[in-house]
MIKOL-595822 format. One record per residue (C-alpha): y, x, z. Coordinates in steps of 0.02 Angstrom, whole numbers, plus 50000, padded with zeros to 5 digits. Each point is the difference from the previous one (the first is absolute). Example, Ala and Ser with C-alpha at 12.3 -4.5 7.8 and 13.67 -1.06 7.14 Angstrom:
BEGIN
497755061550390;501725006949967;
This chain:
BEGIN
599855110253796;501054987350090;500074985550123;499294983149955;501274985949989;500044992250172;499594981550000;501304995450129;501334986549992;501575005049909;501055009650124;501605003649909;501065013950067;501854999949954;500565017949985;501715007250038;501124997249850;501765005049955;500894989849868;500505009949847;501714998549922;499854989349842;500355009049838;501684995649920;499884989449844;501175003549855;500094981649950;500524985050102;498544991450084;499794983650089;500005000850189;498255001750073;499174983950051;499834995650183;498625009050092;498344992049966;498724995650130;498935014750057;498655003949875;498214997450060;498975015649961;498554997649880;499105016750007;498605005349882;498244998850068;499355015649912;500715003449826;501834999649956;500464987349869;500715003649828;501584989550017;500945015650058;499655016849920;500795017150017;500625009049845;500335016950084;500365008250169;501345011750065;499485007150168;501055011250114;499095006950152;500605010950142;498535010150063;499895014550122;498215006350016;500395005350178;500464982350051;498944984350014;501334987949941;500584997849821;501214988249913;500194993449825;500934989149878;499104991949854;500814990849855;498834989149897;500604991449841;499034983749986;499514987249870;499884982150067;499104987049897;500634985150103;501294996050134;499555006050175;500755002550172;498735012850055;499325016349933;498385007250069;499385017649984;498925012050100;500565009450154;499065006350153;500725008150156;501775000349928;501584993850086;501264992349881;501795004450048;500914991549857;499514990049846;501024992449860;499564991749837;501205000449854;499894988049853;501294994449875;501295011850071;499874992850176;499145007350152;499324990850149;499135005950159;498124998450008;499174996150166;498425010450021;498424992750076;498285007550014;498294992149981;498245006350034;500625017950023;499955002249810;501414989649928;501884999950016;500914984449942;501854999549957;500724982550029;501594995249911;501404987750038;500174995249816;498684999349864;499945013149863;499144999849831;499374998349874;500655016449931;500315017150074;500525005850172;500015015750106;499315001250176;500705013950110;499135003950164;500495012950132;498605003450124;499205012050122;498215005250036;498895012350090;498975014249926;498615001150130;499005015950026;498364990850033;500034990649834;499395005849831;500754986549886;501744993849961;501275013250052;499265011150135;500275017250077;498875014950030;500225016850082;499345016549933;500325014650115;501784998150063;500614989049858;500024981349969;499764991749831;500334982149944;498784993449870;499514983849914;498404991049952;500374983149921;498314995449925;499324987250018;501404989250070;501005011150117;501635002249905;500584985150105;499985011350154;501405010949929;500924988749878;500214981149991;499234996749829;498844989749891;498455009550054;498744994049870;499405009649846;500604986849878;501835003550045;500175015949898;501815005449973;501085015950001;500525007750167;501385012150044;499925008750168;501375009250092;499595009550160;501265005950129;499155014050097;500485014550113;500665014749901;498565011550050;498664987749945;499414997049822;499694983349916;498724995649865;499634984049906;499184993749840;501365006449883;501075015749985;501615001650098;501494992749909;501325006550121;500155008250171;501584999950105;500295008250168;501074990850127;501115006850138;498834993250134;498505011549971;499144987249887;499744999449814;499754985749877;498605002249872;499984987449857;498464999249889;499924994249821;499454982149969;498144997849978;499134991049857;499324983050054;498905002450154;499184988750129;500565003350178;498315007250051;500295016249903;501825003150047;500025015250113;501135012550088;499875013950126;501275009150110;499835016150100;500085019049992;498795000749854;499775015049885;499434999749819;498835010149891;500254999149813;498474997649892;499955002549812;500844986249897;498694987449945;499604989549849;500854995949836;501744998350078;499795015550110;500234989250154;500595010150151;498675000950136;500285004850181;498935000450156;501064994250148;499415007250167;500545000150182;501045014950052;499055016449998;498504994149898;500435005649823;498565012549996;498774985650022;500494991249838;499295012549874;498464990149949;500934983549984;501305008449889;498625007449894;498964984249977;501324986549974;500765004549829;498375001249901;499364983650073;501614991449947;499825006949825;498214993749983;500544982750055;501384999849869;498675004049871;498904985650058;501374986950003;500785006449839;501744999650075;501045011650109;500194998850188;501214985450020;501165006750137;501355013450011;499255011750128;498465002550107;500145005050183;498425000750106;500424998950184;498995004350155;499924987850147;499805011250152;498894989550117;498494988749973;500324983249917;498894985749948;499955004849816;499615015849904;501394999849871;501214987949918;500514998949817;501884996950019;500735004249828;500945016450008;499555002450184;498125000150031;499595002250185;498465008150076;499265002850171;500435018250032;498215006650026;499534993049830;501535007449910;500305016550091;498935014050067;500295017850054;499105010549869;498925008850129;499434983250072;499804990449837;498334992849946;499244995549833;499664982350060;501844997450044;500565006649833;498844988449907;500484985350107;501835003649968;499755001249812;499054983549993;501274991350109;501465007049902;499204994449836;499804982650078;501824999150053;500615006849833;498954987249905;500944986750098;501635005749920;499424990549847;498724987750069;500914992750150;501795006149982;500404998749814;498894984649988;499904991050168;498824986750062;500764982650006;499194995750169;498895008250129;498394992049934;500045013449864;500145014550123;498235004549947;500565003649822;501365012350051;498895009250123;498374999149901;500845006549844;500865014550090;498365004450086;499054999649835;501295009849902;500205013250137;498185004949977;500215001049812;501545011149996;499465010950146;498365003049909;500975004949844;501065012050101;498525007850093;498374996449906;498965010050125;500424987750141;498674987249946;501124984750006;498584989549930;499055003850160;501524994850101;500024983649903;498194996750051;500385003950183;501464987749995;498894986949919;498715002250139;501384997750131;500534983949915;498234993249988;499685003050185;501524989450045;499634987349863;498304995650071;500834991150146;500134981249994;501735001750078;500615011949865;501514996149892;500044996049817;500925012749894;501244986949946;500334990250159;501294986350019;501465005850107;500624985550104;500515008150164;500685016050074;498225004650049;499444998349820;501295013049948;499315012250128;498194997749950;500435001249815;500165018850029;498135002350032;499425017449951;498184995449968;500304984349896;501785000549932;499945018549959;498195005749977;499144984249939;501434996449882;499915018049940;498124998249968;500214983649906;501365007449889;498915015349966;498544988649953;501024990049875;500865015549930;498275006749962;499494983149927;501444998549876;500305018649972;501305011750076;501185000049849;500114981149983;500214998250188;501435012749997;500814990949855;499994984150103;500815008950146;501375007049889;500354982949924;500124992550175;501285013350049;501054996949846;499944981150017;500574999450182;501025015950030;501264997850143;499324982650033;498594991050088;498274995849935;498374992150056;498175004449984;499894986849863;501315009749901;498985016050019;498384991449948;500874993249846;500575017449949;498245007050026;499214985849903;501185002249854;499745018849992;498104999050015;499744985049888;498964992150139;500564986950125;499645008650166;500794987050113;498424990150039;498925015150037;501335008950103;500374984350098;498224998850064;500315016450093;501774995850055;499894982350066;498385000850098;499445012850129;498385009650005;498945012449903;498764994749865;498215005450029;499225002449828;498105000949999;499155008149850;498214999349941;499285008649846;498884991149875;499125009749864;499004990349870;499095007349851;500934996949838;501654995650082;501435010350072;499965001950189;501154988450096;500764999050171;499934983850097;501594997850100;500484988850144;501514999550113;500494993350169;501225005050137;499455015350098;499864995950185;499425011950137;498734994750129;500794989150132;501334993349883;500574982150026;500434998249817;498414991949939;501024985949927;500875012249884;498445009249942;499914990549835;501725005949942;500055006949824;501185011549906;500265005249821;499315017550026;500135013949871;498275007950020;499695016849917;498415010250018;499335016549938;498165003049964;498885012949922;498295005049937;499625018349983;501565008449932;500734984049928;501354991050097;501004984349961;501244987950076;500074981149996;501264987450067;500184981350022;501134987750088;498934990950128;500854983050013;498614989250076;498825001550147;498715007749884;500045009149835;499185013749901;500485016149914;499005005949850;499855018949993;500165001549813;500155018850005;498295002550082;498575006249892;498764997350142;499984992950176;501335010150094;499385012850125;501574998050105;501464988250018;501725003350075;500554982550054;501875003450002;500565012149865;501235012650072;500114988650154;501414990649912;499404982550040;500574991250157;498284994150053;498565005550109;498415002549899;498234995950054;498615007149893;498414989649996;498225006449996;499785018749991;501655003649912;500775008150155;498505011350027;500025005349817;501855003650009;499955010850156;498455009549947;500535017949972;501684997650085;500764988349871;500595014949898;500274989049848;501414991050090;501825005550003;500825004650164;500874983250015;498384990849960;499075009350137;501424996250121;499894981849947;498115000150024;500215005950180;501324986650026;498824986649936;498605006450113;501154999650151;500564982249960;498224993949973;499495008150163;501424990750087;499354983649929;498205004450047;499544998449816;499475018349998;499025006750149;500855013850098;498665012749959;500164996649813;501895000850009;499965016650090;498705005549874;501304997749864;501125012050097;498685013450016;499484998049818;501735005649945;500035015050117;500235014550012;501595000649898;501515011249992;501094986049936;501334996150130;500294982149947;498174995049999;499655008850164;501484991350082;499314982949950;498295004950068;500795005450165;500934983550013;498424990049966;499005008950135;501494998550118;500094981249970;498464998050111;500924997650162;499355007750160;499764982450070;498704996649864;498865013850064;498934997850156;500385013050133;498275007949987;500205002949812;501755007250000;499355018050008;498974996449844;501534993049912;500975015750045;498555010549935;500004990049836;501875003549978;499735018650034;498525000749882;500964991049862;501695008650014;499785014250125;499655013949876;501584995849906;501024999350161;499355016750062;500295007949830;501784993849998;500365004650181;501654996050084;501045013149914;500385002649815;499425015449906;500995010149875;499904993549823;499434982450043;500424986349876;500994984650047;498484988550000;499185010650136;501555000150107;500164981249985;498164996950037;499875010650158;500904988150121;498924984949954;498325009050009;500385009450161;500664984450086;498454989649960;498735013450044;500915004850161;500244982050059;498574989649930;498825014849984;500525006650171;499895017749932;500315011250153;500525015549903;501394990849910;500614992150162;500045016950086;500925008049855;501284986050004;500365002950184;500285018549971;501104997149848;501044987050093;500325012550139;500565013049873;501074987449905;500984995950158;500475018450007;500265002949814;500154986249868;499305011949869;498315000450088;499414983949915;500244995449818;501204985349980;498634988849925;498915002250154;501254997150141;499714981149996;498125003250021;500015014550123;501174992550130;499104983250023;498295008650002;500605011850136;500774985850099;498424989350007;499265010350141;501635007850051;500635001750178;501644996350086;500695017249958;499764997049813;500754982650016;501555007150084;500155013649870;499914987849854;501254988650085;501215014550027;499885004349815;500354981849952;501585000550105;500555016549925;499664998349814;501344994449878;498724997049862;499534981449991;498395003749904;499445012150134;500494987950137;498934986549919;498495011750001;500305004050182;500054981650047;498364997249907;499245014250099;500684992850163;499154983749953;498335008949974;499655005050181;498424991450061;500325003350184;500594982950065;501385007050110;500725010449858;499834985549878;500984988950120;501335013550014;500144999949810;500224981249990;501415001050128;500995010449875;500394984049905;501284996050134;500625017750027;501865002949980;499585016449912;499294991949844;500154985849876;498754986350045;499664997349814;499645018449971;498865001650152;499024984349962;499705005049818;499215016250057;499014992950146;499244986149893;499295013249882;499175008850146;499504985950119;499524984549901;498505008149916;499095003550164;499174987050111;500665006550165;501785004349954;500164984349894;499794989650157;501265010550096;501304998549863;499804981349982;500084997350188;501615010050011;500724990349854;499624983350085;500695005650168;501635006549926;500194989649842;501754993550033;500665017150050;499215008149847;500694986949881;501735001850075;499995018249940;499184996549831;500784994249837;499894981150008;499084999949832;498505008150088;499634984250098;499064991449860;498905015249972;499455002950180;498484988249991;499245011749870;499565011750143;498674987650054;499045002449838;499195015950069;498874990750123;498224994949963;499444988350139;500254981950048;500845003750168;501405010249924;500174987749857;500344986350126;501225011450091;500955004349840;500144981949949;500554994150172;501315013750018;500774998749828;499834981549957;501714995150064;500815017049983;499545001849816;500834983449961;501675007050056;500065012449858;500044998649811;498255001849931;499235002050173;498814985149993;499315005149832;499745018050055;499134994250159;498824989449895;499505015149896;499755010750155;498844987150077;499024998749838;499775018950001;499264998750174;498864985649950;499345009649850;499715015650104;498994990050127;498964992049863;499715016449908;499455008650160;498664986850025;499484999349817;500005018549961;499305006850161;498144996749960;500115009349835;501005013950080;498695001650136;498635001449868;500985013149905;500435010750151;498264998750073;499335008749845;501245014350016;
């Protein structure tokens, strides 16, 4: 996340320079020519050119985690393809103290100028090139505590730590460099740090020397070729926990933690080595780097983890947990995230995208492969169900007209920001890869991946290169079919009808169009088509069969050659592998759900509920029929299916339901899920399996909130009171449910108690739960007191706002209070926030569901969003969310009234 390039006139700032002493030549040289006229800067507009390229970097940085300022010297050997008197590279917030360029044995000073807050130009008196040269730059910068990218500082307890996050294009904030993925070269870092602090980087330490001044110099081994975005280092009083050596080369693995937190690293140390080994097996080659450190970032940041080779970084609550406070959900989230970051060591680091328009491929692939290897490591975790949940998340975002394509041109700073879109870049791309892996077969798909790795190791590659490798390994040209999902947005809606004729095999009639929810303004895109791999399962009696086709036109058919009679049931998306919403014509849906759809697999039943929810959102399936699909699949003890059912019922926003019928809606929720919630209770029982422990929070939350179950609310208030006295009183999984439930009707005394605990705790995960609870108070005075915490000197504004949004934006009353406070104090809040947050702030407006607030959101953010990278695009999506909510409320309310009136 980053600032958009400002469209202001060139305002060149000449920085303080000191002329370097020219190097002595060993051969006589002609006297230098007279000084030339001052060079006129010609800065890049967005991308750097290719006339000047780095071949390596040597970076020496002086960093004290206790101090805001840092200094550095970078030497960059260059290749110049033509003569030039200026060299441009990236730099942001850096003050150049001295710059020289050496070519042909002669050095000359370089005058530094800045442009657009992203570029530093070095202007020369005499032209250099073509050929080689070396640029040396001495500079200074600031490691700000409020930032979360570039080089920044954080405090944990009494200790400060200096950390880096260079993806996507933030290396320029710490090092003047060619900050684009195509410039992939070796780096060697040297860090001068206080003697009592430790230093870590991508490679092992080559040497360490203590000086007489209380400082030490730590030199790291050169890296293999890397883009600047994955170079990383950290400085501070860290401690390390050794894990078992991993993989074919017995790579050393350590968990790097803030001082005093070694006991919290046990699970990370246990999970990391086997995941690395499984990834080596998949890629058919060993882990490509010398060591693997996994480092905890103490305070909240705007990313979960980062795949820096040899030095993966994580938000601390995701990486570390005190054993007595750990949860199954955190452990699983860590394992999935770690598998994702480790997959990047091959797909992203060893083979790097050539430009940001292929960000989707790096992230989609890592997302897809993380599910595969985590499922191999822990088969009981139902990673196929996780895949279907991620697919549903993608489809919900992909129904917007303002949504991105997977493969989007990147032509501005804002485009780089929005390329990292979790729903589309990660989850939709993941789903599309899973669909085509299933289509060509897992072995041939894997062979294509391995060939791609071998062909481009330590270099750059494009999506076209990957498609070529897949096509060659599978014997099928996949480029055309894949491209229909990559280069256009949206979800296919595939309608299916069954025709059975005597004397001929049954056949499915197929048609496709773009799925659009009610209220969508995308009617002009409705006739889009894709090349859709469609696979179905069907059965008669005890006989079952599968059939597939590639639907390439608006209509098609699929002959069910394996059917001996007209099928009794049809699963429209076998294993829920296809990236499409399915609409069953005639009585096919009723036949399928009769008897609870027992003939379907878990993922197919989850997909069926997802299709019903989507069709309800488009008003193609009446609300009562859609909710009937839910009840037909219940009761169930399956956690994954029940979670999807809970989400579907919860998708009917309170605003959709007339005031008089809200008690009936609550009664419907209690009748549908109440028995399960009461059976589970708020506390675990001895001998429970993991699925039960993971299910309890979701069921209790829905029944207590939407079902307004008084016994659960009362139990939550009592448990919260006990938890404040003794953390062992509530199971770790239930703390995030119990505290907000208790706070909803809580008084000032409870508010003060929760606030005191937030000030006292040193556990960032616990503090986040406390802020969510503080955002859950429904009393207006207490809610206003919570919003004021965003500007409290006691807390990080980023940390407070993350928690409050979870608690306040889901409720009509507190949503208004939060947004009003945000508007009234926007400039003060943004002054305390990481600047990358600016583009994301309009997303808060997406929670509203009425025309008045839509107008308010647009008016407030229209000009403000344009100041930040990606802000205008994110505002457009937020407004579309509001428009769709308004339209769905009007369209769905009559059917919802009919349904609830019968309850």
